[in-house]
N, C-alpha and C positions, 0 to 999 in steps of 0.2 A: 504493500500500500504506500502510495506517495505521500510525502510529508509536506506540511505547510512551510514554505521557505520565506524567510525574511531576507531580502536582498539589500545590502548596505551599499549606497552609492555616494560619491562625493557631492554631486548635484544632479537634479533631475527636474525637467528635461533639459538637455544641453544639445545645441545644434552640432557641436563638434564631436559628439559621441553617438553618431547614428549606429555604429557597430554594436554598442551596448543595447540600444533600443531594439535593434533588429533581433538580437539574441533573446531579449526579454519576451518579445512577441513570439519568437519561435518556440520558446519554452512553454509559454501559455498555450499555443496551438498544439503542443505535444502533450498537453494535459496537466501541466504543473500549476499549482496554486501559489501565487506569489503575492507578497506585500512589499512595496518598495519603501526603503528607509533612506531618506535623503538628508545629508549633513548640511546642506544649504539650499535656500530657495532659488528658483531659476532667475537668471539675469538676462537671458536672451528674450527678445520681444517676439520672436517668431517660433513656430513649432514645425517639425516635419510631420507629414501625414502619419508616419509610423507611430508617433506618440499618441495620436488620437485612437489608434487601433488597440493599444495596450489597455487592458481592462483593470489591471492591478491597482489597488488603493495605494496612494502615496502618503506617507507620514513624514513630516519634517521635524528633525531634531533642532534644538536651539543652535543656530550657527555660531553665535558668541554667547557664552554663559551669562554675561551681564545683561543680555537682551531679555532673558526670561528667568530672572533670579528665583522666583517662587517655584517655578517648575523644576529647576535644578535642585533647590533646597529640599523639596518634597522627595525627590528621587534619592538624595543623599541620606536623609533621615530614615527613609524606608530601607535603603540598602544596608545601613549600619547593622540592622537586625538580622540580615540574611547570612546564611552559612558561608557564602562565597566571598563576602566582603573583605575579610582579613587576607585571604589569598590574593584577591585583586589588589589590595593596598600594597602588599609586598611586591607584586609584579610591577605596579605603577611606580613605586619608589625605585626599584632597580632600573626601570627604563628612564625615569626622570634624572637619575644621577648621570646617565650617559647622554641625555638629550634635555638639557635644561632650557626649555622653551615654553612660551605660553601655549603653543600648539599641542604639546604633550598633555598639559592640564585640560585643555579644551576637549581632547579625545576622551580623557577619563570622565569628565562631566557628561559628555554626550552618551557614553556607554552606560552610565548610571541611569540617565533618563530612559534609554532604550530598555534596560533591564527592568526598570520600575514599571513602565507603561506597557511593555511587552505586547505589541499589537497583534490582534487576530490569533492569539494562542500559537505563536510560531513554534515549529518543531525542529527547524534547521536554520542555520545562518550561512549566508554566502556573501562574500565581499567582492566588489568590483574595484580593483586596484589594491596592491599589496602594501601601499604606504598608509596614509591616514584612514581610509575606510577599513582596512584590515586591522588597524590599531583599535578602532571602536568595536569592531566585530570580535576580536580576540578578548578584549576586556569584558564585553557583554557575555561572551561564552564562559569566562571564568565565573562571573556572577551567577549565571543561570544554570550552568552545566550542559547547555545545549551545544552540540558539536558544530564546527564550521568548516567551510571550504572557501577557496579563493580563486578569482581570475586575475592574473597579473598581466600588465600590458607593456608599457615602455618607460615613460618617465618614472613611474613608481618603482620599477626595478633598478634603474640606473642612477637614481638620486637617493636611494635608501642606503644607509650604511650596512655593511655585510652582517654585523651582529644582529641587526633588526630583521633582515631578511632571513637569516639562518634560524632565529628563534621562531619566527612565524611559520616557516616551512616545517619545523618540527611539530608545531602545535596544530596546524591545519590538517584535516583528514587527507586532503589532496589539493594541489594547485595546478591550474592550467595557465599557459601563456601562448602568445600568438606568433612568436618568431623563434627560429632555431637559436639565435644568439642569446636571447633571454632564457630560453629553455636550458641551454648548456650552462649558462652562468648560474642559474639557480640550482641545478643539479650538483654543481661543484660546491655549493654552500650547505648541503644537507647530508646527513648520514642515511637518509631514506630517499635516494634519488628516484626510486620507483614510484613515489608519490607526486612527482612532477611530470606533467604531460604537455605535449605540444598540440595545440588545436588552433588552426587558422580560422579567423572569423568568417571569411567568405562573404558573399553577397546574396541577398534575396534576389535571385535572377529573374523572378517574376516582376519585381519592382524595376529592375534594370533590364528590360526586354531587349532583344537584339535590335540594333539600329539598322533599319532596312534602306535608309537613304545612302548617300555617298558623300564622303568628305571631299572638300574642294581640291582642285589642282593648282591653287594659288602658289606661286613660287617666288614671290617677293619682287618680281620684275616690274610690276605695274603699280604706280602710285594710287590708282583708283581701286585696286584690288590687293590691299596689303594682306600678308599672311596673318592669321588670327592665332595668337599665342595665349594660352590660358593657364592659370594656376588657381587652386582652391586650398586655402589653409589659413590658420590664424597667424597674425603678424607677431610671431614670437621667434626667439633666437634660433631654435633648432630647425625651423623651416628654411633658413638660409636665404631669406628674401633680399637682404642687402647684397649677397653674392650674386643672386639672379639679376638684380638691377644693374650691377656692374658688368655682368655678362651682356645684357641687352645693349648697354652703352658701347660695347666693343664691336657690335655687329657693323659690317661695312655700311658706309653712308648711302650707297646706292641701293641697299636692300630695304624693301618696304614692308613694314610689319606694324601690328598694333597688339598691345598686351592688356589683358583683363585679369584683375585679381578679385577673387571672391573670398570674403572672410572678414572677421573682426579682429580684435587683438589690440593690446596696449601699444604695440609698436607701429601702428599705422601712420601716425603723425611723422615719426622719424623717417619712415620709408618714403612718404610723399616728399619730404624735404630733400632726401637723397636723390630722388628722381629729378627734382628741380635742379639740384647741383650738377647732376650728370647730363642735364640738357635733354632728357627724354620724357619729361612729364606730359608733353602734349600728345604722346602716343599711348598713354596709359589710362585705363579706366579702373577706378576703385569702386567696386560694387558693394562692399560691405557684406554682412551675412545674408544668405539667401536660403529659401526653403529648398528641399531636395528636388522637387520637380523642376524648379528654375535652374538649379545646377545641372540637372540632366539635359536640359535644353541647350545649355552652353557647351557641354561635352559634344553634343551632336553638331554644333556649329563650328567648333574650333578646328584648327589644323594641327596643333601640337600642344600637349600638356607638359608643363615643366614644374619641377619641385626640387629645389637645391638642398636636400636634407643634409644636416651636419650634426656633430656632437657639440652641444652647448658647453659653455665654460663650467657649468655645475654638473656636467655629465649627462644632462637630459638629452634624449634623442627620440626619434620616432621608432616605432616597431616596424610594422609594414603599413604605411599610410593607406587608409581605406580609399582615399580619393584616387590613388593610383590604380587600385583594383576597379573602382567605378569607371574611371576614364577608359581603362583597357577594355571593359565590358562593352563599350560603345565604339570599338574599333578605332579609337583615337590614339595615335602614336604618342608615347610618353618618354620624357627625358628626366632622369633623376641621377642620384649618386649611389655609390656602392656602400651605403651606410645601413647597418642593422639588417632588417628584413627585406629591403628593396631587392637585392639579388635573388631572393627566393621567389620573386614574381618576374622580374625583368632580367634578361640576358642581353648584353650589348650586341647589337647587330643581328640578333635572332628575333626578338619581339619588343625591342625598345632601344633607347640610347642610355647608356650608363657611363658616368664619368666619375673621377675622384671628387671628394668634397672639397670645399674651400678653394676652388679653382675656377675663377670666372673665365679664364682663357679657354679652358677645356669645355666649359658650358657653352661659351660663345661659338666655338668651332662646331660643336654638335648641333647647336641651334641653326647655324648657317647651313650646315649640310642638310638638316631636315627641311628647312624652308625651301632650299633650292631644288630639292628632289622629292616631289609629291609621290612619285611611284614608290620610292623607298618607304615613305610614311605610310602609304596604304598597305604595303606588304607587312611592315612591322605591326601596324594596328590590327590587321587580320590575325596575325600570329598571336598577338597579345590577347585578343578576344577568345581565341581557341583555348589558350592556357587557362584563362579565368573560368570559362564555362566547363572545362574538364576537371579543374583542381580547386576551385574556390567557390563552390556552391555551399551556401551556409547551412543547408540541410545536413551536410556531413558533420559540421560542428555541433549542431543540435543533437544529432544522433549520438555523437561521442559524449557530450555532456549528460544526456539522458542515461547512457550506459554507466558513466562514472557515478552519478547520483544513486542509481538503483543498486549497483554493486556495493556501494558503500553502505547504503541503508540495510542491505541484507547482512553485511558484516556486523553492523551495529546490533541488529536483532539477534544474531548468533551470540555476540558477546553478552548481551543482556540475559539471554537464556542460560548461558553457562556460568554467569556470575553467582 
């Protein structure tokens, strides 16, 4: 019998995390009973259609403890009397000594609220992201005795200290992640590597139906028909948009192109200023965040998708950016870097263009080649779509998660009977 799962998320809904929403919907359709526990309220003004299809109730924890002091105090006083409180306090103190931050105290308070209110009689906990959501989940598990599992992604893996990852991997029943690099890194940090699993997110290919039209033959030779370059992503360091802008500025003066960026992010103002400095601002359109159906329309209109992924100064990096999978599903040729999970989708010269990170000259050379050679773009785009539809169908991921949950629940039942 399937258990009621409380899914702990950093924020919900979020436009940049369609891969999570798609997974939640897939699990619901597979018969799972979910309640979503969000650590913060939404900041995006728009929603993707997939968010409206998810039926699960959403419960918001206090984002900052001082925002809802009575709620936190009630949870604290109720928690003090529970058997798990002393154990939780010991774990929190051990963590705090290694991570003396307000963030650590906030996760402790959020976990107390979750354990006290315990929505919908949850029987299992699952965290999306192994950093702060997993901290709240692990603390709530200690308080309640309810087991937990985890989906790790990218930033959460690479910006977490090894001690934190190692201890969470030991305590979670199992953990999945979406790139081989993250998978191998986490397996190296645990004495139980068999509890770490690789599971690509994939796409809901019904939502990204095959593009039956034709991408253009624009080759940059006509001012009236500039090549249409597209990128989708938040304006944050790991996306490498400053490198991409510098690459665009290196393209030959006689080559005609226009570039559209879709996405929000705190770095937009700096990127716009850089475009002005580089003298290319008049060729760029900044669209801001857009709903999924509008992004899909842009994939079908564009000639080349570009994303200059890099490792940020704090170690943050993409896993396998879902936008590359989405663009590839529409036969749009993609250009990216050999960072993290990108080479697990794209192979240079076979189904895309792949260059080293932090190299605007290499990016510019690949862009120029792609712009001038529409026949090559079409061939690579066709091959990319074939790879996505054969290997990145999200039903495979849902099937794998279903199997992991059900096998673990059977083990829990056997342990309970033998105790």
